[in-house]
Backbone as CSV, one residue per row, in Angstrom:
resi,resn,N_x,N_y,N_z,CA_x,CA_y,CA_z,C_x,C_y,C_z
1,VAL,0.959,-1.234,0.207,-0.066,-0.175,-0.224,0.895,0.988,0.078
2,ILE,0.544,2.084,-1.225,1.546,3.270,-1.160,0.364,4.981,-0.980
3,LEU,0.939,5.337,0.780,0.459,6.635,0.784,0.775,7.732,0.369
4,SER,-0.032,8.585,-0.479,0.447,9.907,-1.213,0.245,11.006,-0.457
5,ALA,0.326,11.849,0.464,-0.324,13.322,0.529,0.488,14.517,0.600
6,PHE,0.105,15.574,0.429,0.950,16.705,-0.063,1.214,17.269,1.463
7,ASP,0.062,17.070,2.744,0.287,17.468,3.909,0.809,16.778,4.578
8,PRO,2.228,16.276,5.161,2.924,15.316,5.912,2.354,15.331,6.898
9,VAL,1.251,16.027,7.861,0.509,15.188,8.883,-0.698,14.381,8.642
10,ARG,-1.146,14.841,7.665,-2.684,13.844,7.043,-1.940,12.671,7.094
11,ARG,-0.652,12.328,6.206,-0.288,11.517,5.625,0.343,10.252,6.341
12,GLU,0.714,10.789,8.197,1.056,10.154,9.147,-0.361,9.918,9.657
13,ILE,-1.105,10.656,9.731,-2.411,10.572,10.040,-3.144,8.740,9.609
14,ALA,-3.038,8.884,8.110,-3.268,8.007,7.439,-2.495,6.642,7.614
15,ARG,-1.236,6.833,7.432,-0.577,5.700,7.779,-0.786,5.297,9.289
16,GLU,-1.044,6.054,10.321,-1.160,5.016,11.278,-2.241,4.382,11.559
17,ALA,-3.582,4.937,10.983,-5.065,4.278,10.958,-5.118,3.366,9.679
18,MET,-4.225,2.997,8.886,-4.206,2.030,8.653,-3.649,1.220,9.250
19,GLN,-2.611,1.493,9.877,-1.608,-0.151,10.274,-2.599,-0.368,11.910
20,LEU,-3.462,0.346,12.347,-4.587,0.139,13.281,-5.491,-0.502,12.640
21,LEU,-6.224,-0.645,11.321,-7.467,-1.086,10.886,-6.739,-2.759,10.639
22,ILE,-5.629,-2.526,9.941,-5.263,-3.622,9.649,-4.957,-4.543,10.896
23,GLN,-4.682,-4.164,11.988,-4.161,-4.907,13.089,-5.604,-5.617,13.722
24,ASP,-6.658,-5.021,13.645,-7.832,-4.673,14.125,-8.776,-6.143,13.349
25,GLY,-8.553,-5.755,11.752,-9.167,-6.434,10.793,-10.237,-6.111,10.583
26,ARG,-11.107,-5.364,11.219,-12.560,-4.772,10.672,-12.284,-3.664,10.141
27,ILE,-12.110,-3.783,8.812,-12.043,-2.521,8.203,-13.768,-2.075,7.219
28,HIS,-14.035,-1.431,7.331,-15.811,-1.110,7.350,-15.908,0.361,7.526
29,PRO,-16.185,1.184,6.870,-16.876,2.406,7.164,-17.019,3.158,8.694
30,THR,-17.725,2.321,9.309,-17.837,3.015,10.843,-16.280,3.110,11.400
31,ALA,-15.399,1.843,11.431,-14.605,1.573,12.093,-13.580,2.555,11.302
32,ILE,-13.512,2.530,10.205,-12.787,3.705,9.641,-12.616,4.988,10.154
33,GLU,-13.777,5.768,10.227,-14.239,6.882,10.833,-13.409,6.844,12.344
34,GLU,-13.753,5.934,13.337,-13.431,6.076,14.560,-12.215,6.067,14.725
35,VAL,-11.747,4.855,14.083,-10.007,4.933,14.096,-9.350,6.376,13.577
36,VAL,-9.510,6.900,12.594,-9.217,8.175,12.115,-9.415,9.184,12.733
37,GLY,-10.917,9.386,13.312,-10.628,10.015,14.867,-9.835,10.154,15.974
38,LYS,-9.812,8.936,16.088,-8.612,8.782,17.255,-7.120,9.032,17.067
39,VAL,-7.143,8.425,15.825,-5.314,9.116,15.636,-5.310,10.553,15.359
40,SER,-6.391,11.276,14.612,-6.296,12.518,14.532,-6.494,13.264,15.851
41,LYS,-7.037,12.974,17.020,-6.906,13.104,18.316,-5.456,13.202,18.979
42,ASP,-5.187,12.280,18.366,-3.747,11.878,19.645,-2.794,12.774,18.473
43,MET,-2.856,13.108,16.909,-1.848,13.429,16.925,-1.551,14.437,16.858
44,ASN,-2.900,15.371,17.372,-2.671,17.388,17.470,-2.426,17.062,18.377
45,GLU,-2.513,15.796,19.887,-1.515,16.438,20.651,-0.079,16.205,20.949
46,ALA,0.195,15.050,19.952,1.541,14.456,19.671,2.204,15.715,19.044
47,ILE,1.869,16.688,18.427,1.922,17.706,17.421,2.459,18.892,18.537
48,VAL,1.714,19.074,19.256,1.566,20.393,20.603,2.770,19.792,21.179
49,ARG,2.750,18.135,21.746,3.824,17.949,22.790,5.787,17.905,21.870
50,HIS,5.714,18.211,20.618,6.616,17.817,19.901,7.299,19.531,19.774
51,GLY,6.092,20.295,19.554,6.663,21.789,19.970,6.828,22.231,21.206
52,ASP,6.381,21.843,21.924,6.810,21.929,23.225,8.273,21.425,23.791
53,ASP,8.094,20.063,23.385,9.870,19.513,24.035,10.894,20.410,22.893
54,ALA,10.505,20.499,21.459,11.383,21.893,20.924,12.000,23.095,21.766
55,VAL,10.857,23.735,22.070,10.976,24.834,22.970,12.076,24.550,24.385
56,ALA,11.169,23.697,24.956,12.037,23.825,26.133,13.621,23.027,26.163
57,LYS,14.012,22.049,25.346,15.376,21.734,24.607,15.833,22.826,24.694
58,LEU,15.604,24.230,23.894,16.780,24.867,23.798,16.446,26.114,25.365
59,GLY,15.589,26.016,26.076,15.501,26.694,26.897,15.246,27.620,26.828
60,LEU,13.725,27.843,26.215,12.980,28.964,25.836,12.177,29.733,26.279
61,PRO,11.799,30.757,26.642,10.519,30.938,27.165,9.301,30.512,26.528
62,PRO,8.059,30.444,26.631,6.670,29.970,26.294,6.555,30.819,24.938
63,LEU,6.365,30.235,24.125,6.143,31.060,22.652,4.329,30.651,22.467
64,HIS,3.974,31.483,21.407,2.779,31.891,21.425,1.997,30.045,21.067
65,PRO,0.784,29.511,21.031,0.328,28.499,20.882,0.745,28.103,19.338
66,GLU,0.078,28.843,19.186,-0.132,28.636,16.946,1.239,28.086,16.590
67,ILE,2.319,29.295,17.268,3.672,28.711,16.744,4.002,27.518,17.455
68,VAL,3.790,27.417,18.383,4.281,26.185,18.884,3.903,24.501,17.905
69,ARG,2.232,25.143,17.887,2.383,23.915,16.697,2.445,23.983,15.394
70,LEU,3.079,25.011,14.588,3.634,24.777,13.736,4.853,24.065,13.565
71,LEU,5.619,24.335,14.943,6.948,23.673,15.053,6.793,22.218,15.312
72,GLY,5.625,21.864,16.046,4.936,20.645,16.104,5.432,19.686,14.673
73,ARG,4.133,20.502,13.682,4.152,19.710,12.443,5.680,19.615,11.728
74,LEU,6.521,20.678,11.956,7.976,20.555,11.322,8.318,18.836,11.652
75,HIS,7.938,18.174,12.753,8.612,16.829,13.045,8.078,15.798,11.832
76,PHE,6.663,15.972,11.322,6.743,14.919,10.511,7.051,15.386,9.055
77,ARG,7.605,16.340,8.945,8.405,16.837,7.352,9.748,17.077,7.442
78,GLN,10.104,16.177,6.420,11.275,15.879,5.956,11.953,16.911,4.879
79,SER,13.604,17.232,4.889,13.997,17.550,3.378,15.189,16.624,3.512
80,PHE,15.080,16.290,2.190,16.337,15.210,2.051,16.290,14.242,3.059
81,SER,15.726,13.768,3.674,15.818,12.904,4.604,16.171,13.278,6.492
82,GLN,16.322,14.509,6.024,16.651,15.445,7.390,15.358,15.776,7.839
83,ASN,14.946,15.635,9.077,14.191,15.976,9.738,13.904,17.360,10.111
84,LEU,12.532,17.760,9.793,13.064,19.575,9.481,12.969,20.369,11.098
85,LEU,12.117,19.586,11.748,12.259,20.004,13.482,13.688,19.811,13.965
86,ASP,14.215,18.741,13.744,15.685,18.459,14.396,16.609,19.530,13.586
87,HIS,16.219,19.491,12.526,17.396,20.583,11.648,16.866,21.962,12.481
88,SER,15.670,22.591,12.711,15.716,24.053,13.395,16.054,24.027,14.444
89,ILE,15.995,22.935,15.312,16.671,22.703,16.813,18.428,23.028,16.375
90,GLU,18.906,22.239,15.939,20.328,22.277,15.061,20.617,23.904,14.917
91,VAL,19.902,24.403,13.825,19.795,25.639,13.911,20.068,26.697,14.760
92,ALA,19.187,26.257,15.610,19.161,27.223,16.888,20.099,27.455,17.440
93,GLN,20.852,26.062,18.132,22.150,25.768,18.458,23.643,26.162,18.267
94,LEU,23.689,26.413,16.731,24.170,26.810,16.336,24.207,28.681,16.204
95,MET,22.940,29.241,16.104,22.562,30.331,16.478,23.592,30.648,17.877
96,ALA,23.243,30.153,18.828,23.772,30.593,20.414,24.489,30.425,20.390
97,LEU,25.801,29.789,19.550,27.377,29.734,19.635,27.595,30.797,19.003
98,MET,26.971,31.254,17.256,27.503,32.124,17.200,27.684,33.452,17.763
99,ALA,25.885,33.225,18.198,25.543,34.637,19.295,26.491,35.045,20.215
100,ALA,26.910,34.299,21.009,27.507,33.815,22.112,29.251,34.680,21.497
101,GLU,29.761,33.675,20.776,31.353,34.670,20.209,31.306,36.136,19.617
102,LEU,30.184,36.867,19.270,29.834,37.680,18.811,29.243,38.847,19.596
103,GLY,28.732,38.316,20.794,28.123,38.989,21.795,26.886,39.731,21.738
104,LEU,26.088,38.469,20.903,25.105,39.322,20.585,23.673,38.708,21.840
105,ASP,22.892,39.034,21.637,21.593,38.361,22.472,21.370,36.872,22.171
106,VAL,22.008,35.626,23.030,21.681,34.367,22.892,20.480,33.941,22.714
107,THR,19.470,34.469,23.526,17.906,34.306,23.596,16.956,34.463,22.134
108,LEU,17.924,35.790,21.521,17.221,35.796,20.487,17.408,34.801,18.830
109,ALA,18.987,34.928,19.152,19.242,34.149,18.207,18.881,32.972,17.959
110,LYS,18.518,31.955,19.347,17.817,31.030,19.513,16.387,30.512,18.422
111,ARG,15.439,32.216,19.489,14.145,32.427,18.696,14.339,31.952,17.373
112,ALA,15.330,32.945,16.616,15.725,33.138,14.839,16.055,31.852,14.490
113,GLY,16.473,31.128,15.083,17.105,30.012,14.858,15.643,28.611,14.219
114,LEU,15.176,28.271,15.619,14.178,27.428,15.652,13.030,27.932,14.464
115,LEU,12.850,29.528,14.723,11.666,29.600,13.942,11.940,29.656,11.955
116,HIS,13.400,29.830,12.051,13.618,29.914,10.446,12.646,29.638,9.172
117,ASP,12.627,27.589,9.644,11.645,27.041,8.498,10.351,26.842,8.972
118,ILE,9.825,28.030,10.120,8.626,27.697,10.084,7.096,27.560,8.990
119,GLY,7.766,28.557,7.939,6.714,28.752,7.150,7.148,27.544,6.145
120,LYS,7.754,26.547,6.304,7.171,24.985,5.582,6.724,24.292,6.326
121,ALA,5.579,24.591,7.245,5.351,23.630,8.088,3.581,24.065,7.419
122,VAL,3.443,25.082,6.791,2.190,25.213,5.655,2.739,25.751,4.362
123,SER,3.512,25.191,3.926,3.870,25.749,2.467,3.002,25.046,1.525
124,HIS,2.007,23.840,1.983,1.394,23.554,0.882,0.303,23.715,1.143
125,GLU,-0.293,24.844,1.719,-0.955,25.556,1.798,-1.929,27.026,1.623
126,VAL,-0.520,27.786,1.822,-0.210,29.090,1.656,0.634,29.159,0.195
127,GLU,0.697,29.987,-0.791,1.653,30.538,-1.925,2.467,31.314,-1.138
128,GLY,4.073,31.239,-2.091,5.234,32.233,-1.586,6.496,31.378,-1.166
129,ALA,6.861,32.183,-0.965,8.273,31.530,-0.387,8.017,31.384,1.395
130,HIS,8.768,29.929,1.316,8.729,29.392,2.936,9.188,30.494,3.940
131,ALA,10.185,31.699,3.392,10.724,32.274,3.834,9.812,33.593,4.263
132,THR,9.211,34.166,3.850,8.585,34.973,3.451,7.412,34.959,4.137
133,VAL,6.576,33.818,4.303,5.343,33.312,4.523,5.524,32.975,6.143
134,GLY,6.824,32.269,6.836,7.177,32.075,7.943,7.173,32.990,8.990
135,ALA,7.687,34.485,8.213,7.912,35.566,8.745,6.841,36.228,9.419
136,GLU,5.531,36.069,7.848,4.667,36.758,7.899,3.902,36.070,9.344
137,ILE,3.913,34.794,9.681,3.169,33.536,10.598,3.510,34.648,12.208
138,ILE,4.959,34.493,12.282,5.470,34.831,13.742,5.073,36.479,13.656
139,LYS,5.110,36.843,12.570,4.913,38.581,13.062,3.410,38.348,13.431
140,GLN,2.737,38.017,12.823,1.535,38.187,13.465,0.917,37.442,14.930
141,HIS,1.992,36.760,14.951,1.895,36.358,16.803,2.931,36.914,17.835
142,GLY,3.049,37.926,17.289,4.112,38.646,18.252,5.834,38.665,18.215
143,GLU,6.573,38.009,17.308,7.579,37.532,17.415,8.580,39.123,17.258
144,PRO,9.774,39.301,18.213,9.846,40.844,17.636,10.377,41.033,16.224
145,GLU,10.921,42.084,15.925,10.984,42.434,14.292,12.260,41.793,14.006
146,GLU,13.585,41.667,14.918,14.536,41.483,14.602,14.596,39.487,14.230
147,VAL,13.736,38.848,14.688,13.554,37.574,14.832,12.430,37.364,13.300
148,VAL,11.954,38.495,12.677,10.965,38.748,12.001,11.746,38.749,10.848
149,ASN,12.440,39.808,10.927,13.507,39.895,9.219,14.758,38.805,9.442
150,ALA,15.066,38.100,10.433,16.005,37.119,10.162,15.328,36.215,9.228
151,VAL,13.882,35.547,9.770,13.457,34.652,8.920,13.473,34.801,7.797
152,ALA,12.318,36.179,7.177,12.298,36.682,6.112,13.814,36.884,5.268
153,SER,15.100,37.018,5.763,15.760,37.379,4.505,16.985,36.043,5.036
154,HIS,16.352,35.068,5.776,17.647,33.897,5.562,18.346,33.256,4.545
155,HIS,16.685,33.477,3.362,17.907,33.219,1.820,17.849,33.816,0.786
156,ASN,17.523,35.615,1.582,18.042,36.714,0.780,16.977,37.402,-0.134
157,ASP,15.432,36.132,0.132,14.146,37.076,-0.085,13.885,38.423,0.280
158,VAL,14.275,38.826,1.276,14.314,40.348,1.202,15.781,40.717,2.389
159,GLU,15.563,41.827,2.415,17.049,42.494,2.583,17.696,42.140,4.300
160,ALA,18.509,42.178,4.697,18.732,41.515,6.072,18.714,42.876,6.937
161,VAL,18.406,43.179,8.038,18.248,44.018,8.663,19.332,44.113,9.916
162,GLY,20.477,44.374,10.164,21.015,43.676,11.253,21.738,42.120,11.102
163,PRO,22.837,41.750,11.913,23.122,40.528,11.095,22.356,39.512,11.585
164,TRP,21.251,39.373,12.086,20.519,37.996,12.080,20.337,37.477,10.969
165,GLY,19.680,37.575,10.299,19.939,37.092,8.775,20.690,36.279,8.703
166,ILE,21.652,37.036,8.585,23.495,36.873,7.732,23.647,34.952,8.593
167,LEU,23.234,35.393,9.656,23.585,34.356,10.775,22.449,33.402,10.479
168,VAL,21.684,33.255,10.638,20.850,32.428,10.089,21.186,31.506,9.130
169,SER,21.658,32.434,8.107,21.933,31.829,6.570,22.623,30.966,7.039
170,ALA,23.940,31.166,7.669,24.914,31.033,7.834,24.949,29.243,8.865
171,ALA,24.383,29.335,9.526,23.596,28.384,10.486,22.807,27.092,9.505
172,ASP,21.756,27.599,9.351,20.914,26.611,8.023,21.841,26.266,7.347
173,ALA,22.723,26.502,6.292,23.567,26.191,5.673,24.828,24.845,6.380
174,ILE,25.410,25.438,7.509,26.503,24.442,8.516,25.225,23.285,8.538
175,SER,24.501,23.420,9.241,23.259,22.310,9.313,22.912,21.861,8.685
176,ALA,22.269,22.163,6.960,22.154,20.849,6.053,23.202,20.474,5.237
177,SER,24.617,21.382,5.391,25.768,20.505,4.309,26.052,19.754,5.393
178,ARG,26.674,19.271,6.505,27.245,19.005,7.254,27.436,17.001,6.485
179,PRO,28.395,16.467,6.884,28.293,15.205,6.536,27.005,14.392,7.298
180,GLY,26.524,13.409,6.389,25.283,12.598,6.676,24.035,13.931,7.432
181,ALA,23.935,14.539,7.142,22.695,15.576,7.844,21.393,14.476,6.566
182,ARG,21.627,14.688,5.318,20.696,14.693,4.197,21.349,13.263,3.326
183,SER,20.196,12.542,2.595,20.926,11.198,1.896,21.699,11.457,0.257
184,GLU,22.334,11.613,0.862,23.437,11.676,-0.486,24.853,11.174,-0.255
185,SER,25.210,9.958,-0.798,26.190,9.845,-0.832,27.273,10.371,-1.046
186,MET,28.746,10.106,-0.722,29.906,10.858,-0.358,30.393,10.952,-2.160
187,THR,30.044,9.553,-2.568,30.410,9.422,-3.857,29.436,10.253,-4.816
188,THR,28.337,10.336,-4.535,27.276,11.218,-5.562,27.592,12.674,-5.109
189,TYR,28.021,12.777,-4.072,28.137,14.450,-3.696,29.756,14.879,-4.473
190,ILE,30.732,14.022,-4.053,31.992,14.361,-4.841,31.929,14.586,-6.391
191,LYS,30.838,13.283,-7.441,30.747,13.693,-8.575,30.058,14.995,-8.408
192,ARG,28.847,15.183,-7.942,28.259,16.517,-8.676,28.926,17.610,-8.091
193,VAL,29.564,17.692,-7.329,30.769,19.446,-7.029,31.912,18.851,-8.533
194,GLU,32.381,17.975,-8.789,33.206,17.698,-10.226,32.525,18.695,-10.696
195,ASN,31.222,17.723,-11.273,31.125,18.079,-12.736,30.302,19.400,-12.596
196,LEU,29.832,20.162,-11.406,29.787,21.368,-11.435,30.996,22.450,-11.788
197,GLU,31.988,22.066,-11.436,33.155,22.959,-11.360,33.622,22.652,-12.868
198,LYS,33.299,21.365,-13.881,33.812,21.073,-14.958,32.892,21.882,-16.089
199,ILE,31.645,21.658,-15.257,31.026,23.280,-16.228,31.593,24.589,-16.228
200,GLY,31.799,24.609,-15.531,32.694,26.362,-14.748,33.366,26.805,-15.532
201,ASN,34.462,25.397,-15.564,35.708,25.360,-16.485,35.464,25.119,-17.643
202,SER,34.189,25.182,-18.342,34.391,24.982,-19.707,33.964,26.124,-20.440
203,PHE,33.657,26.783,-20.281,33.556,28.426,-20.783,34.724,28.931,-20.909
204,PRO,34.731,29.668,-22.485,36.247,30.426,-22.597,36.388,31.813,-21.858
205,GLY,37.285,32.228,-21.434,37.663,33.258,-20.773,37.714,32.826,-19.140
206,VAL,37.539,31.434,-18.908,37.370,31.024,-17.265,38.612,30.918,-16.613
207,GLU,39.356,31.676,-15.683,40.480,31.048,-15.340,40.569,29.569,-14.342
208,LYS,39.503,29.916,-13.277,39.524,28.499,-12.570,37.747,28.463,-12.055
209,SER,37.286,27.194,-11.858,36.111,27.274,-10.778,36.080,26.637,-9.278
210,PHE,35.574,26.906,-8.580,35.548,26.315,-7.342,33.668,26.227,-6.965
211,ALA,33.551,25.016,-6.521,32.081,24.626,-6.090,32.064,24.690,-4.388
212,VAL,31.283,25.852,-4.011,31.200,25.638,-1.995,29.400,25.820,-1.915
213,GLN,29.736,25.586,-0.140,29.185,25.411,0.527,27.626,24.500,-0.081
214,ALA,28.958,23.279,0.227,28.331,22.071,-0.316,27.842,21.664,-1.996
215,GLY,28.259,22.148,-2.769,27.311,22.796,-3.941,26.204,23.351,-4.385
216,ARG,26.394,24.427,-3.237,25.320,24.764,-3.475,25.073,26.366,-4.350
217,GLU,26.760,26.738,-4.041,27.125,27.648,-5.433,28.693,27.351,-5.854
218,LEU,28.412,28.093,-7.349,30.086,27.755,-8.066,30.191,29.401,-8.425
219,ARG,31.307,29.656,-7.622,32.509,30.777,-7.806,33.254,30.439,-9.367
220,VAL,33.171,31.674,-9.964,33.562,31.262,-11.489,34.540,32.379,-11.576
221,PHE,35.984,32.465,-11.293,37.116,33.332,-11.889,37.378,33.561,-13.230
222,VAL,37.037,35.161,-13.556,37.109,34.914,-15.310,38.703,36.006,-15.490
223,GLN,39.168,35.862,-16.779,40.368,36.407,-17.127,40.113,37.955,-17.708
224,PRO,40.008,39.258,-16.857,39.976,40.334,-16.709,40.009,41.082,-18.140
225,GLU,40.669,40.227,-18.836,41.397,40.951,-20.390,40.784,39.910,-21.129
226,LYS,40.058,38.998,-21.201,39.331,38.565,-21.648,37.934,38.394,-21.536
227,ILE,37.384,38.741,-20.600,35.575,38.810,-20.069,35.366,40.346,-19.405
228,SER,34.858,41.214,-20.135,34.350,42.852,-19.634,33.400,42.335,-18.636
229,ASP,32.825,43.520,-17.669,31.581,43.193,-17.188,30.885,43.004,-17.653
230,GLU,30.187,43.536,-18.692,28.945,42.945,-19.741,28.867,41.436,-19.650
231,ALA,30.041,41.060,-19.942,30.200,39.707,-20.473,29.835,38.835,-19.277
232,ALA,30.259,39.284,-18.010,30.707,38.314,-16.857,28.880,38.328,-16.150
233,PHE,27.776,39.072,-16.863,26.573,38.820,-16.275,26.207,37.742,-17.412
234,ALA,26.592,37.831,-18.588,25.877,37.116,-19.470,26.818,35.823,-19.419
235,LEU,27.764,35.455,-18.643,28.643,34.057,-17.957,27.904,33.792,-17.710
236,ALA,27.388,34.103,-15.993,26.518,33.828,-15.055,25.598,33.062,-15.725
237,ARG,24.808,33.448,-16.756,23.558,33.232,-17.377,23.788,32.010,-17.981
238,ASN,24.658,32.019,-18.737,25.151,30.887,-19.341,25.581,29.363,-18.920
239,VAL,25.825,29.560,-17.866,26.547,28.584,-16.798,25.247,28.224,-16.073
240,ALA,24.344,29.052,-15.414,23.392,28.661,-15.133,22.227,27.527,-15.794
241,LEU,22.236,28.084,-17.362,21.367,27.412,-18.326,22.066,26.063,-18.474
242,LYS,23.455,26.094,-18.473,24.436,24.720,-19.340,24.380,23.778,-17.579
243,ILE,23.907,24.546,-16.437,23.751,23.539,-15.262,22.480,22.866,-15.133
244,GLU,21.734,23.819,-15.582,20.505,23.580,-15.371,19.876,21.985,-16.024
245,ALA,20.540,22.155,-17.777,20.132,21.102,-18.515,20.717,19.525,-18.793
246,GLU,22.476,19.812,-17.867,23.514,18.812,-17.807,23.020,17.734,-16.122
247,LEU,22.429,18.710,-15.035,22.980,17.820,-14.126,21.505,17.805,-13.129
248,GLN,21.465,17.100,-12.213,20.499,17.012,-11.639,20.973,16.951,-10.037
249,TYR,20.109,17.529,-9.371,20.856,18.369,-7.975,19.325,18.753,-7.313
250,PRO,19.546,19.027,-6.184,18.395,19.153,-4.783,18.206,20.753,-4.954
251,GLY,17.427,21.429,-5.052,17.212,23.085,-4.660,17.496,23.886,-5.625
252,GLN,18.541,24.754,-5.185,19.247,25.783,-6.517,20.330,25.898,-6.229
253,ILE,21.302,26.505,-7.190,22.705,26.527,-7.114,22.668,28.196,-7.347
254,ARG,23.485,28.557,-6.917,24.091,30.005,-6.940,25.779,30.309,-8.043
255,ILE,24.989,31.208,-9.011,26.686,31.376,-10.032,26.915,32.638,-9.461
256,THR,28.357,32.457,-9.050,28.931,34.096,-8.932,30.228,34.343,-9.510
257,VAL,30.237,34.929,-10.584,30.997,35.170,-11.416,32.101,36.344,-10.697
258,ILE,33.150,36.235,-10.868,33.837,37.188,-9.881,35.148,37.569,-11.494
259,ARG,35.382,39.216,-11.569,35.797,39.181,-12.444,36.802,40.386,-11.505
260,GLU,38.039,40.355,-11.591,39.251,41.169,-10.466,40.178,41.347,-11.726
261,THR,40.380,43.311,-11.461,41.501,43.633,-11.809,42.470,44.436,-10.861
262,ARG,43.766,43.662,-10.759,45.062,44.398,-10.063,45.872,44.657,-10.408
263,CYS,46.146,46.149,-10.160,47.081,47.144,-10.384,48.116,47.181,-9.267
264,VAL,49.339,46.412,-9.973,50.699,46.175,-9.180,51.806,47.306,-9.280
265,GLU,52.471,48.076,-8.481,53.227,48.614,-8.614,54.414,48.751,-8.058
266,VAL,56.015,48.986,-7.718,56.503,48.801,-6.838,57.565,50.015,-6.639
267,ALA,57.227,50.221,-5.317,57.628,51.323,-4.707,59.581,51.642,-4.556
268,LYS,60.860,51.983,-5.550,61.807,51.384,-4.895,62.311,52.865,-3.919
């Protein structure tokens, strides 16, 4: 039996209900309605429990009940096999470490890290990028403006105000790209990075290319005497089109073309 649903919570309710029905053996409309009702009630309680546990684990003060409920829903969603609630907790912990080193508010850092992907809890219901959707949700429920902007800007959908959005972006990348975080074998990962750099190097005027951020960005260094500033923009677009045509990859890949002119003179 294959279960499919855009809503991961509804899919989990269906999975648990089907298991109970098969164990019971009485599969008829009345039994189905009773079991689904019971599982749905238990699921609502489990969602709140998972949200509360995440907040308590980070030592944060109580959050708005609706935010806690949405956090709990992330427990049932995966991103490349990485549990989104565990990922959010990990980002919050990384944020706390960075904030402490920089002398910033650690509690505020944890809130921003924990809530950065909360928009994914409703991404199947609401149109728009999860970062901006999540920011709008937490703004409606009284989160500080610093946290709202950090959530909205961590994928550069809006401009970051202050350091929080930049720190969330860094912590998010660290959590997602560390070895073992996502279901991609080392061989596949190395091959993908090699192919990225090979595509970058295939264009005339390119000096060297480097895949960075676990293959999420390709930085292309060009020879300034061969590639003008105008040509650099066209090159970035052409590299992106070739990657789209030839590679399979999760998410997005940013292409950054770097043209540098150095003028050196020696004083004797």
